[in-house]
VOGU-3710 file (C-alpha; in Angstrom, 3 decimals, decimal comma):
1> mvflsatlpn> -47,765/39,626/39,839  -51,655/40,301/40,932  -52,698/40,401/44,910  -55,970/39,452/45,521  -55,921/40,092/49,188  -57,182/43,439/50,522  -55,043/43,055/53,460  -51,583/43,904/52,177  -50,865/47,238/53,502  -47,003/47,574/52,247
11> afqfaqwits> -47,808/46,556/48,615  -45,395/49,348/47,747  -42,516/48,033/49,966  -42,593/44,521/48,110  -42,662/46,319/44,679  -39,646/47,948/46,162  -38,020/44,367/46,793  -38,619/43,469/43,373  -37,147/46,347/41,592  -34,100/45,801/43,769
21> lhnhpthvvy> -33,756/42,541/42,776  -34,357/42,833/38,930  -33,271/46,601/38,611  -36,253/47,041/36,411  -39,318/49,712/37,439  -42,314/47,919/39,393  -45,596/49,554/38,883  -48,329/49,394/41,845  -52,310/49,427/40,994  -53,404/49,028/44,574
31> tdhrptpllh> -57,043/50,279/45,613  -58,707/49,510/49,218  -62,052/50,640/47,731  -64,794/48,103/48,331  -67,755/48,237/46,124  -70,539/46,865/48,760  -70,195/48,782/51,948  -70,178/46,704/55,058  -72,779/47,518/58,199  -70,883/46,293/61,427
41> yafprggkkp> -73,151/45,350/64,511  -72,344/43,928/68,041  -75,010/41,198/69,333  -74,738/40,772/73,073  -75,684/37,387/74,374  -78,443/37,274/76,115  -79,916/40,416/74,163  -82,541/41,076/72,344  -81,101/42,180/68,685  -78,054/43,470/67,278
51> llvvdadrni> -76,795/46,984/67,864  -75,221/48,886/64,809  -71,908/49,913/65,996  -70,035/51,174/63,046  -71,722/52,025/59,844  -70,849/51,886/56,035  -68,806/55,102/56,474  -66,918/53,749/58,959  -68,296/55,955/61,913  -68,874/54,711/65,106
61> hegnfalltr> -72,039/54,980/66,437  -71,635/56,200/70,127  -75,008/55,936/71,351  -75,540/52,117/70,467  -71,749/51,413/71,509  -73,232/53,134/75,067  -76,168/50,632/75,013  -74,129/47,764/74,358  -71,790/48,587/77,270  -74,729/48,808/79,603
71> elqklegdka> -76,070/45,414/78,364  -72,857/43,883/78,788  -72,438/45,662/82,344  -75,902/44,039/82,631  -74,759/40,561/81,640  -71,748/40,844/84,028  -73,925/41,266/86,696  -76,266/37,840/85,615  -73,140/36,338/85,658  -71,832/37,258/88,931
81> agggggergg> -75,174/36,448/90,531  -75,309/32,778/88,767  -71,899/31,668/89,922  -70,303/32,686/86,919  -69,386/31,723/83,388  -67,509/33,076/80,570  -64,801/33,043/78,171  -61,396/32,578/79,756  -59,504/35,517/78,325  -55,534/36,152/77,808
91> rggvrdagdr> -53,667/39,229/78,676  -55,333/42,501/77,692  -58,459/42,817/79,530  -60,168/43,466/82,787  -62,553/40,691/84,397  -64,445/40,324/87,470  -63,818/37,203/89,245  -67,261/36,063/88,297  -65,684/35,143/84,547  -64,697/32,345/85,758
101> ggrgrgrgrg> -67,318/29,907/85,396  -67,980/26,856/82,998  -65,351/25,061/85,079  -68,120/22,693/87,330  -67,544/21,864/90,930  -70,826/23,975/91,723  -69,628/27,358/90,411  -73,425/27,725/88,698  -74,016/28,485/85,313  -73,381/31,119/83,144
111> rdsageaged> -73,741/32,271/79,716  -71,099/30,070/78,440  -73,145/26,948/79,571  -74,450/24,959/76,444  -78,226/25,752/76,574  -77,902/29,327/77,061  -75,259/29,517/74,058  -77,543/27,681/71,782  -80,501/29,744/72,523  -78,441/32,954/72,142
121> mlnlfkhvls> -77,493/31,479/68,350  -81,052/30,516/67,798  -82,233/33,984/68,572  -79,897/35,615/66,449  -80,852/33,726/63,283  -84,592/34,520/63,983  -83,412/38,182/63,706  -81,206/37,277/60,506  -84,153/35,080/59,007  -86,475/38,398/59,916
131> kkllpaivfs> -83,870/40,619/58,199  -83,638/38,203/54,911  -79,870/38,408/55,313  -79,445/34,866/54,531  -77,183/33,293/53,045  -74,865/33,748/56,007  -71,419/32,455/57,109  -70,699/31,991/60,725  -67,139/31,951/61,787  -65,955/30,250/64,743
141> fsrreceehp> -62,161/29,891/66,150  -62,799/26,166/66,964  -63,179/23,419/64,950  -65,382/21,556/67,627  -67,706/24,748/67,954  -68,328/24,320/64,232  -69,716/21,277/64,452  -71,763/21,807/68,189  -73,218/25,028/66,319  -75,254/23,675/63,745
151> kclsslnltt> -77,499/21,759/66,576  -78,812/25,132/68,053  -80,242/25,618/64,833  -82,479/21,688/64,504  -85,534/23,601/65,199  -85,261/26,264/61,614  -86,438/24,336/58,110  -83,761/26,679/55,943  -84,861/24,561/52,557  -87,374/23,710/50,409
161> aeekasikev> -88,100/20,381/49,224  -86,491/20,929/45,700  -83,572/22,458/47,485  -83,109/19,129/49,280  -83,561/17,005/46,787  -80,696/19,446/44,887  -78,682/18,686/47,712  -78,879/15,026/47,961  -78,507/14,873/43,916  -75,136/16,647/44,339
171> ytcaiqsllp> -73,976/14,967/47,513  -74,726/10,900/45,346  -72,771/12,359/42,335  -69,578/13,581/44,573  -69,256/10,317/46,556  -69,625/8,001/43,405  -65,560/8,992/43,202  -65,499/7,058/46,218  -64,834/3,269/46,440  -68,247/1,736/47,384
181> edrelaavtk> -67,157/0,758/50,889  -66,117/4,142/51,390  -69,209/5,720/50,824  -70,448/4,314/53,793  -68,078/5,863/56,251  -69,369/7,443/59,076  -67,018/10,877/58,216  -68,776/10,634/54,689  -72,802/10,007/55,421  -72,916/12,047/58,892
191> ilpvlergig> -72,837/14,907/56,808  -75,757/14,710/54,580  -78,320/15,112/57,348  -77,060/18,496/58,446  -76,842/19,412/54,343  -80,539/18,660/53,554  -81,537/21,407/56,369  -79,630/23,779/54,677  -76,485/24,331/56,608  -72,956/23,395/56,136
201> ihhsgllpiv> -69,889/22,940/58,581  -66,248/23,552/56,708  -62,963/23,340/58,936  -59,464/21,628/58,282  -60,475/18,495/60,548  -63,037/17,060/57,966  -62,357/14,913/55,029  -61,193/16,880/51,591  -64,064/15,623/49,678  -66,905/16,752/52,366
211> keiveilfge> -65,442/19,899/52,471  -65,496/20,057/48,800  -69,103/18,927/48,742  -70,002/21,858/51,295  -67,880/24,173/49,026  -70,180/23,520/45,973  -73,193/23,758/47,474  -72,615/26,813/49,022  -71,281/28,367/45,956  -74,595/26,991/44,216
221> gllkvlfate> -76,853/28,914/47,182  -78,136/25,660/48,257  -76,973/25,775/51,807  -78,527/28,965/53,611  -75,830/28,894/56,552  -71,863/27,928/56,725  -70,039/27,376/59,926  -66,644/27,667/59,367  -62,973/28,526/60,476  -61,341/31,478/59,307
231> tfamglnmpa> -59,479/29,144/56,697  -62,870/29,269/54,506  -62,382/33,367/54,671  -58,613/32,744/52,616  -58,895/31,980/48,913  -62,364/30,649/48,528  -64,458/33,475/46,918  -67,391/32,388/48,368  -69,614/35,301/49,564  -72,565/35,771/51,547
241> rcvvftafkk> -74,716/38,475/52,500  -74,225/38,440/56,108  -71,224/36,856/58,409  -71,490/36,356/62,040  -68,383/35,717/64,312  -69,243/34,100/67,885  -66,206/35,758/69,193  -64,438/38,813/69,016  -61,190/37,486/70,454  -59,123/34,187/69,251
251> fdgveervia> -56,058/32,164/70,595  -53,217/32,776/68,151  -50,599/30,360/69,509  -49,570/32,232/72,359  -52,397/34,431/74,080  -56,058/34,966/73,436  -56,402/38,430/71,623  -58,829/40,667/69,766  -59,147/39,469/65,953  -56,425/41,816/64,455
261> pgeytqmsgr> -57,614/44,327/61,414  -56,357/42,189/58,445  -58,302/39,083/60,054  -61,437/40,832/60,587  -61,270/42,300/56,912  -60,411/38,778/55,359  -63,400/37,172/56,944  -65,790/40,063/57,278  -65,120/40,698/53,369  -67,001/37,471/52,538
271> agrrgkdpfg> -70,123/39,605/53,440  -71,964/41,179/50,782  -72,463/40,028/47,255  -71,275/42,402/44,779  -74,256/43,320/42,261  -76,611/41,401/44,864  -76,798/43,435/48,134  -76,763/46,822/48,789  -74,501/46,313/51,656  -72,954/43,661/53,687
281> tcimmvdqkm> -73,986/42,473/57,323  -71,362/41,474/59,849  -71,899/40,632/63,494  -70,282/40,310/66,137  -71,226/37,774/68,959  -70,220/39,133/72,692  -70,400/38,372/76,255  -67,718/40,310/77,569  -66,696/43,490/78,069  -65,833/45,387/74,542
291> grddvesmvl> -63,838/48,110/74,972  -64,315/51,088/71,922  -60,354/50,873/71,520  -61,095/47,282/70,543  -63,674/47,724/68,134  -61,895/50,816/66,586  -58,516/48,967/66,134  -60,395/45,650/64,935  -62,895/47,518/62,593  -61,166/50,400/61,334
301> gapqaldsef> -57,417/49,481/62,141  -54,603/49,051/59,330  -54,005/45,502/58,194  -50,929/44,118/59,391  -47,857/43,989/57,023  -46,492/41,217/54,896  -43,183/40,111/56,677  -40,737/37,667/55,690  -40,355/34,624/57,725  -37,196/33,691/56,013
311> rltyyqilnl> -34,775/31,349/57,987  -31,749/28,758/57,292  -32,549/25,277/57,718  -29,751/22,361/56,740  -31,899/21,431/53,940  -31,216/24,469/52,284  -27,483/24,709/52,910  -26,769/20,896/51,922  -28,582/21,858/48,915  -26,751/25,132/47,786
321> lkrasgamdt> -23,546/23,335/49,290  -24,094/21,231/46,087  -22,540/23,810/44,355  -18,971/24,521/43,883  -19,687/28,272/46,281  -21,785/26,832/48,410  -21,300/29,680/50,958  -20,883/32,285/48,952  -24,608/30,990/47,175  -25,748/31,038/50,662
331> eyvigksfhh> -25,123/34,532/51,563  -26,095/35,764/48,154  -29,544/33,860/48,924  -30,032/35,952/52,136  -28,305/38,579/50,668  -31,588/39,259/48,258  -34,172/37,873/50,524  -37,243/40,134/51,212  -36,323/39,267/54,718  -32,872/40,993/54,256
341> fqhtesvplw> -34,767/43,887/52,372  -37,218/44,993/55,024  -34,380/44,869/57,828  -32,092/47,323/55,812  -35,199/49,359/55,472  -36,209/50,047/58,605  -32,461/50,921/59,994  -32,942/53,988/59,495  -35,931/54,315/61,422  -34,065/52,367/64,127
351> keellktqaa> -31,356/54,741/64,339  -34,054/58,160/64,384  -35,620/56,359/67,497  -32,210/55,625/68,889  -31,082/59,356/68,604  -34,437/60,118/70,212  -33,966/57,757/73,028  -30,557/58,736/73,659  -31,378/62,267/74,085  -34,500/61,919/76,090
361> rkklveatsg> -31,543/59,618/78,600  -29,013/62,419/78,356  -31,176/64,941/79,103  -32,038/62,801/82,467  -28,559/61,889/83,345  -27,668/65,816/83,047  -30,458/66,375/85,727  -29,197/63,117/87,912  -26,429/62,779/89,807  -23,908/59,950/89,113
371> aendfanlkt> -25,348/57,860/92,405  -28,544/57,764/90,448  -27,070/56,556/87,537  -25,492/53,693/88,864  -28,723/52,919/90,584  -30,499/52,530/87,303  -27,553/50,487/85,761  -28,085/48,124/88,823  -31,527/47,733/87,900  -31,132/47,048/84,524
381> qrrevedsql> -28,597/44,277/85,367  -30,983/42,814/87,540  -33,539/42,576/85,172  -31,445/40,937/82,340  -30,310/38,419/84,988  -33,550/37,619/86,207  -35,148/36,877/82,309  -32,347/34,468/81,824  -33,237/32,713/85,585  -36,896/32,746/84,622
391> lemlkpqrlf> -36,455/30,930/81,243  -35,644/27,781/83,607  -38,367/28,084/86,473  -41,405/29,023/84,447  -40,924/25,441/82,912  -44,632/24,531/83,338  -43,889/20,690/84,226  -41,893/21,877/86,995  -44,263/24,491/88,428  -47,602/22,001/88,385
401> rtgilkpgrv> -45,296/18,991/89,847  -44,171/20,970/92,607  -47,353/22,474/93,577  -46,206/25,948/93,535  -49,013/27,470/91,470  -51,718/26,563/93,603  -54,563/29,175/94,070  -53,708/32,000/96,689  -49,904/31,757/96,163  -48,460/35,486/96,425
411> vkvregstew> -46,366/36,041/93,071  -44,826/38,812/90,978  -45,832/40,071/87,755  -43,794/41,810/85,167  -44,533/42,734/81,392  -41,832/44,188/80,072  -40,404/46,843/81,873  -43,876/47,923/83,590  -44,138/46,311/86,908  -47,269/45,150/88,277
421> gygvvlhvgr> -46,161/43,959/91,740  -47,677/41,371/94,080  -50,547/39,425/93,086  -52,380/36,259/94,033  -53,064/33,384/91,846  -56,904/32,469/91,742  -56,568/29,934/88,926  -54,482/28,492/85,938  -55,762/27,328/82,235  -54,148/25,477/79,604
431> idgadggkqs> -54,909/27,511/76,323  -55,713/24,516/73,502  -53,899/25,789/70,523  -55,615/23,058/68,480  -59,320/23,857/69,180  -58,939/27,962/70,406  -60,468/26,305/73,689  -59,092/26,353/77,598  -58,730/23,693/79,795  -58,754/23,947/83,699
441> vetgnetrdd> -55,389/22,911/85,095  -55,363/21,548/88,345  -52,339/21,527/90,555  -49,772/18,483/90,294  -51,188/17,898/86,440  -48,294/17,045/83,870  -48,227/19,420/81,160  -46,123/17,739/79,120  -43,993/19,588/76,805  -46,499/22,600/76,603
451> ppeafvvdci> -44,490/25,914/76,840  -45,285/29,210/79,658  -47,200/30,913/77,014  -49,708/27,988/76,641  -50,920/28,806/79,866  -53,075/31,799/81,270  -52,982/32,578/85,069  -55,776/34,676/86,418  -54,109/37,021/89,047  -55,338/39,596/91,515
461> lffapgaeqg> -53,739/42,749/90,785  -53,862/46,183/92,239  -54,879/48,327/88,994  -54,960/52,197/88,552  -57,770/53,948/88,585  -60,355/53,733/85,495  -60,155/49,934/84,952  -63,573/49,720/85,190  -63,906/51,950/82,008  -61,103/49,556/80,193
471> vvqpasrdlt> -57,664/51,458/81,864  -55,725/48,517/82,109  -52,442/50,291/84,285  -50,910/48,912/87,516  -51,503/51,029/90,529  -48,505/53,044/91,754  -47,078/53,622/95,254  -45,558/56,523/96,950  -42,054/55,814/96,848  -41,345/57,468/100,426
481> sgaletgaav> -44,842/56,484/102,361  -45,572/53,006/100,170  -49,169/54,311/99,868  -50,902/53,027/97,219  -52,490/56,047/94,842  -55,692/56,954/95,366  -58,507/54,753/93,716  -56,476/52,050/93,371  -58,467/48,701/93,159  -57,904/44,925/92,851
491> hvlpvnlkll> -59,174/43,467/89,977  -58,537/39,927/88,571  -56,473/39,768/85,428  -55,580/37,024/83,142  -51,817/37,170/82,450  -49,509/34,695/80,511  -47,419/32,572/82,668  -44,294/34,150/80,943  -45,334/37,241/82,731  -44,534/35,396/86,310
501> tqftqcvldl> -40,921/36,904/87,341  -41,332/35,565/91,274  -43,071/33,253/93,594  -43,309/34,061/97,139  -43,438/31,560/99,976  -46,489/33,425/101,275  -50,428/31,745/100,295  -53,600/33,376/101,013  -56,444/31,163/102,344  -58,980/31,573/99,171
511> sgknltqrne> -61,773/28,698/100,738  -64,896/29,770/100,981  -63,734/33,150/99,362  -66,993/34,416/96,795  -64,625/36,640/94,863  -68,019/37,641/92,518  -68,624/39,851/95,375  -66,536/43,102/95,582  -66,312/43,429/99,474  -64,577/39,699/99,096
521> ldaigkamde> -62,004/40,866/96,522  -61,231/43,931/98,609  -60,841/41,833/101,041  -58,144/39,684/99,529  -56,535/43,342/98,365  -56,453/44,510/101,994  -54,443/41,198/102,668  -52,084/42,159/99,910  -51,350/45,694/100,864  -50,806/44,251/104,704
531> lwnqfdgqgv> -48,066/42,146/103,078  -46,548/44,848/101,598  -46,311/47,000/104,406  -45,282/44,045/106,340  -42,539/43,118/104,273  -41,005/45,324/101,133  -42,363/48,685/103,522  -40,071/47,683/106,049  -37,231/47,087/103,302  -37,232/43,070/104,295
541> dmplidpvld> -37,841/40,915/100,910  -40,815/38,506/101,034  -39,935/34,999/101,377  -39,457/33,478/98,057  -39,674/29,916/96,892  -35,991/28,864/96,365  -35,386/27,504/93,092  -32,815/24,886/94,031  -34,167/23,665/97,106  -38,161/23,616/96,304
551> mgiasasfla> -38,422/23,398/92,293  -34,960/21,199/92,042  -33,185/23,425/89,497  -29,646/22,380/89,642  -27,853/23,519/86,401  -24,517/24,877/86,330  -25,723/27,919/84,542  -28,759/29,008/86,692  -26,583/28,506/89,872  -24,040/30,757/88,204
561> nrerlteida> -27,309/33,225/87,215  -28,518/32,658/90,824  -25,005/33,867/92,603  -25,035/36,594/90,143  -28,605/37,808/91,315  -27,773/37,537/94,636  -24,728/39,557/94,203  -26,441/42,428/92,231  -29,350/42,633/94,886  -26,839/43,266/97,565
571> rikahplfkh> -25,283/46,054/95,882  -28,814/47,719/95,334  -29,737/46,989/99,035  -26,470/48,937/99,836  -26,826/51,786/97,215  -27,494/55,294/99,251  -30,832/55,902/96,598  -32,010/52,323/98,080  -31,688/53,096/101,615  -32,738/56,618/101,545
581> kkqsskndka> -35,950/55,253/99,820  -36,243/53,308/103,004  -35,129/55,958/105,148  -36,426/58,948/104,233  -39,397/61,273/105,470  -43,350/60,956/103,445  -42,032/64,859/102,614  -38,737/64,236/101,119  -39,823/64,651/97,342  -36,120/65,276/95,901
591> sdkalrraek> -35,785/61,455/97,003  -38,949/60,350/95,203  -37,669/62,312/92,558  -34,323/60,713/92,209  -35,946/57,189/92,279  -38,372/58,210/89,693  -35,570/59,194/87,577  -33,323/56,338/87,912  -36,367/53,793/87,016  -36,880/55,954/83,714
601> iaslidtess> -33,004/55,688/82,996  -33,137/51,889/83,405  -36,152/51,729/81,229  -34,446/53,860/78,529  -30,881/51,855/78,697  -32,997/48,504/77,878  -34,604/50,459/74,780  -31,268/51,906/73,690  -29,275/48,443/74,234  -32,448/46,503/72,137
611> lttkinatel> -32,193/49,241/69,472  -28,472/48,946/69,069  -28,581/45,402/69,199  -30,769/45,354/65,967  -29,001/48,265/64,313  -25,623/46,912/64,277  -26,423/43,225/63,790  -27,473/43,236/60,286  -29,725/40,422/58,886  -26,667/39,266/56,816
621> skfrheltsr> -24,181/39,179/59,709  -26,914/37,352/61,950  -27,119/34,850/59,181  -23,630/34,471/58,694  -23,167/33,419/62,103  -26,046/30,978/62,216  -24,617/29,635/58,699  -21,454/28,936/60,332  -23,135/27,183/63,639  -25,118/25,132/61,369
631> aevlrkldhv> -22,501/24,046/59,186  -20,542/23,236/62,321  -23,099/20,985/62,964  -23,303/19,480/59,455  -19,385/18,597/60,038  -19,698/17,192/63,382  -22,383/14,766/62,482  -20,203/13,722/59,100  -22,474/15,539/56,429  -19,908/17,496/55,101
641> dddfvlkskg> -15,875/17,256/55,658  -13,484/19,522/56,554  -13,657/21,580/53,286  -17,569/21,362/53,496  -17,941/19,047/50,729  -20,848/16,561/50,895  -20,241/13,376/52,103  -22,644/10,083/52,163  -24,773/11,537/54,654  -24,920/14,609/53,330
651> raacwidtad> -26,531/13,789/50,067  -29,061/11,341/51,460  -30,264/14,801/53,471  -30,285/16,443/50,794  -33,613/14,791/49,387  -35,449/15,552/53,172  -37,363/18,476/53,249  -40,750/17,043/55,259  -39,268/15,662/58,211  -36,195/16,311/60,434
661> ellvtelmfn> -33,476/15,997/58,015  -30,380/15,378/60,357  -32,787/12,726/62,469  -33,881/11,312/59,374  -30,619/10,537/58,034  -28,855/9,476/61,238  -31,369/6,880/61,975  -30,811/5,748/57,878  -27,064/5,455/58,848  -27,488/3,546/61,912
671> gvfrkldhhq> -29,658/0,716/60,720  -32,703/1,824/62,929  -34,682/1,352/59,500  -33,420/-1,701/57,971  -34,565/-3,683/61,014  -38,061/-2,847/60,624  -40,889/-4,056/57,594  -42,523/-1,758/55,567  -45,669/-1,465/57,905  -43,522/-0,644/60,683
681> lcalcsmfip> -41,159/1,562/58,973  -44,433/3,772/58,281  -45,405/3,223/61,854  -41,646/4,748/62,809  -41,838/7,587/60,247  -45,258/8,977/61,063  -43,149/10,382/64,620  -41,599/12,528/62,293  -45,235/14,104/61,116  -46,355/16,614/63,586
691> vekskenedi> -50,315/16,875/64,406  -51,950/18,646/67,572  -52,193/17,070/70,607  -53,873/13,860/70,893  -55,708/13,067/74,864  -55,828/9,394/73,533  -52,794/8,906/71,714  -50,201/9,480/74,306  -48,901/5,553/73,967  -49,576/2,817/71,644
701> herairdala> -52,496/0,792/72,704  -51,713/-2,359/70,642  -49,672/-4,643/72,451  -48,321/-6,388/68,941  -47,467/-3,066/67,596  -46,072/-1,599/70,677  -43,656/-4,505/71,027  -42,752/-4,274/67,490  -41,787/-0,589/68,048  -40,469/-0,134/71,570
711> epiaalkqta> -36,643/-0,487/70,011  -36,846/1,648/66,948  -38,623/4,286/69,418  -36,036/4,329/71,832  -33,189/4,749/69,447  -35,144/7,136/67,850  -35,357/9,084/71,295  -31,285/8,384/71,940  -30,815/9,675/68,396  -32,971/12,667/68,885
721> ravgdaqlac> -30,904/13,594/72,002  -27,593/13,294/70,307  -28,658/15,352/67,449  -30,027/17,748/69,908  -26,574/17,596/71,851  -24,972/18,009/68,715  -26,659/21,481/67,942  -26,121/22,863/71,380  -22,418/22,380/71,134  -22,426/24,186/68,003
731> aipidvddye> -24,621/27,564/69,605  -27,462/26,510/68,017  -30,378/27,628/70,601  -32,120/24,313/71,225  -33,707/23,151/74,153  -32,899/19,398/73,589  -35,343/17,955/75,964  -38,284/19,689/74,172  -36,529/18,524/70,931  -36,520/15,087/72,309
741> esfkvtlcev> -39,794/14,832/73,123  -41,183/16,710/69,815  -41,168/13,137/68,289  -44,643/11,509/69,627  -46,369/8,242/68,968  -49,678/10,068/68,049  -49,700/8,485/64,789  -48,097/5,150/65,014  -51,086/2,700/65,512  -53,229/4,492/63,242
751> tymwskggnf> -50,602/4,770/60,300  -49,576/0,581/61,140  -53,399/0,146/60,774  -53,979/2,046/57,443  -50,848/0,479/55,945  -52,206/-2,884/56,931  -54,752/-2,179/54,697  -57,343/-1,270/57,743  -61,059/0,236/57,462  -61,099/4,207/57,532
761> ddvhkktdlf> -63,683/3,896/60,246  -62,020/1,396/62,413  -58,607/3,453/61,908  -60,353/6,698/63,537  -61,700/5,174/66,383  -58,325/4,279/67,655  -57,676/8,078/67,787  -59,382/11,346/68,989  -58,077/13,508/66,233  -60,260/14,923/63,710
771> egtitralrr> -60,641/12,674/60,105  -59,077/15,616/57,827  -55,761/15,788/60,124  -55,215/12,117/59,655  -55,586/12,504/56,277  -53,103/15,348/55,807  -50,807/13,494/58,032  -50,818/10,358/55,996  -50,669/12,151/52,657  -47,579/14,114/54,208
781> ldelmmelrg> -46,140/10,833/55,287  -46,270/9,508/51,950  -44,783/12,430/50,535  -41,568/11,486/53,309  -41,538/8,139/52,251  -40,525/9,043/48,206  -38,565/11,196/49,881  -36,822/8,682/51,992  -36,509/6,359/49,086  -34,801/9,039/46,842
791> aanavgdael> -32,451/9,565/50,145  -31,927/5,723/50,175  -30,967/5,602/46,178  -28,711/8,534/46,487  -26,638/6,486/48,654  -26,842/3,561/46,996  -28,936/1,285/49,164  -31,596/-0,057/46,900  -33,226/-2,615/49,205  -33,814/0,092/51,709
801> agkfergaes> -35,236/2,268/48,812  -37,318/-0,540/47,895  -38,743/-0,886/51,452  -39,347/2,780/51,782  -41,418/2,572/48,422  -43,451/-0,586/49,030  -44,130/1,441/52,466  -45,869/4,511/50,531  -47,684/1,972/48,363  -49,076/0,297/51,319
811> mrhgivfans> -50,634/3,388/52,283  -52,212/4,698/48,544  -55,993/3,193/49,220  -59,103/4,537/50,475  -60,586/7,653/51,043  -57,226/9,224/52,538  -56,018/9,444/48,699  -59,344/10,065/46,864  -59,372/12,112/44,036  -60,527/15,709/44,437
821> lyl> -63,645/16,943/42,695  -62,198/19,667/41,223  -59,852/17,594/38,755
//
C-alpha cells in the first residue's frame, strides 16, 4: 500500500493492524521531509503587507508576531470606533462586544463589509503580483465566498491575449462533449469570462464538467489565481507558488475552530512547486486576534491520527445474515476491524491514566472527612442528572419558540467540569454548515431540526486575569466571602448552545447600551455581580425558568429526572459543608480548603467513571450489544424470523445501500410505491437523498406536483415514525422526531421536473441549491432507483422493478449525466 498523504502520523499503528490481520511482517517507509520549504505569513486585514510569522526552519518570528498583534489590536479599536464588524466565532477565544458587526440594523460597518473585504483582497494580490508569487490558490471555507472573491480582482489583468485565446480554445473543445442545448446553460457559460481573466473557481457546488475545465486550465498554467474550497487540496496534484487562506478558522459542523494541523498541512502543501520554486509561500488573512498558540498548533502541530469510523448498519447485518453463521460472521468482522484494533491498543494507556486518577483521588480522600466525600458524590450525581435533563431543554425549536434565549437573559454556562457561572445572553446566531457562514437568529424564529451544536450564543462572562493576553479561564470566587478574584473582568465569549446549563428568570436591560465601550461592559459586569450577591451570596437560588410551565416539557423521563434533581439539591443544601460555606467567616480557611477538595474529588470521580466505562466496555462487547438490539429491530419489522433467517423484507433490504433500508422496504411492502407513476416515484425517492438545507425548498410550490405527492409523503412520514418507534423500543438511541423530519421535500420538485425531461436552467431556477449539489443528488438517486429495482426483483415483483428502472432511465439525460473529460 502507498499513502501519499503527509498527514498520517499513525502509519506504524496502521501497519501493525495489517500485520495482525495477515500474520505477516509489514514494513513502513515513512518521511515527512518536504523538498520545497515553506514560508508562512499573516496578512492583517486593513494592513499594508504580509508579515513573516514562521520561517522555512519552522521558527516563529517573535518580532513580527508582536507587530501582527499590535496591528490586530489597532484593527479591533477601529472596529469599535466604527460600530462593529468581524467574524462570529465559536468557543475558543475572547472577543470584544464590538465584534458583532455585519448584522445590519444600524450597527455600523466593520472590516467585514463587502467593500473593505474586497479592498483587502485586492491589496494582498497587488503584493503577490509585485513579489511574482503567481500562480496562487486561495482557500476559502465557503463556496459562496469562492464565487464572490473573484469580483474583487476585476481590475487586474492576469493573462495575455495569447493565453486568453488558449483558454477559450480549451473551453470550447471541452463543451463539445455536451449536447448542443447544454452548451448554452448559464451554469456552463458564466465561468468563461472569469477564466479568460486568468481566474478560476473550484468547489463542490459547480457542475463536474466546469470543475474539470478549471483543473485542466490550472494544470496547464493558464489560470493564475484559483479560488477553491479545501477539497481541492485532497487528491489533486495541482501545486502553486503561493497559497492564501481567507481565514484561519473554519466551521466543522459543530463549532468554529482554528484550522487543524493536518488540514493546514494538506492545504499549505499545495504551495511550492518542486524543481521550480526555491520555496513556497503561505499567507493567512486575519481580522481577529490570533494567539501564538493558534499559530504554533496550526503550522507546527502534529496532524490528527487516522481513526476508524467503523459502525454497524442494518445493510451490513442483513448481508452477513445471508450466510449460515451470520451472527458469528458479524462478530468476526467487528473483531478484525481497525476500530477494534485501535481500541484494544488504547486500553493499556487508559488503565495507566485510571491508576493515576485513582491515586490522586485516594490521596485527596485520605486528607478529607467522610462528609467531604459525601458532598463530592452528591455534586457528581447532580451533574449526571442535569446533563440528561439538558438533552430535552436545549432543543432549539423550544428555546426560540418560547423566547427564552432573548438578549439580557441571565444563564449559567458549564464546559465539561469547568463552571463558568452566570453570564448574560448578548446575541444568538445559527451557524450555516453548508457554507461555513453564520446567520443572526431572532427570538421566535423557527429552527427546524437544527441541533444545539448548530448555534453560538454570545455571552458576557467573568474572566480570570489575563484574558487580554489570550488566557480563556473563568474567574473564581472566594468560597467564603464570595468576592471575585482580583483582576477579574467581563468579556464577550461566543459559546456553543450546548454549554448552557440553566436559564434564570432574571433579564438585564441591554437596550441603548453601547457594549463596544469598556465602561458600559463593566456596568453589566457590576449588575451581574450584584445579582450573584443578592441570590447565591445569600444562600438563595436565583429563580429559574420552569421547564414544565415555561417550556412545555412533560415527558415522563424528564419529570422523573426533575424529581431526582430536586432531591439531590435538597441533600446538597442540607449537607454540613454547604451550610458551612454560607455561614462561615471570611477567615475560615479550613472551610475553604474542604470545599475545594470536595469539588476536586467530584471532578476526579467523573474522570474515573469515564475511563472505567471505556476500559470495561470493549469494542466487541459494545458492538455485540448493538448487534443484539439491531437484530431485534429486524425481527420486529419482519425482516427475519425468530431464528434470524432472512424473510422477504430482509432479502429486499439487502439491496439498499444508498438510502435508509428499513424505511424503503416498509414503503415497498405497504404499497406506497405501487400507487405512483415512475416520475412521481423518482420525486418521492428523492426524499431519501440528503442535501444541504435550502431556504426556498421547504415546501413544493407546483400545485400539481404537491397534490400528487401529498398522500405518499404523508405515508412516508407516518412510516418513518413507526420505524423510529420500533428502533427506540429495541434500545437503539434515536430521536424519533428528528428521524421523521430528516426526510425532506427539498429535491421533490426539482427531481420531478428533471424526470419529465426539463431543461437544467429551468430546473435550477426552482431551488437555491448549487448546480453541483443537484447533479450529485440526481446521480445518487439513479443509484438508489437501480438498487430498488434489484430489491423488487429479489422478491419477485417484476412490475415494480420495471417502474423503478423506467424512473432511473427518465433521469439519465442532459448535463447531469454528461461524461467526464478524463474518460
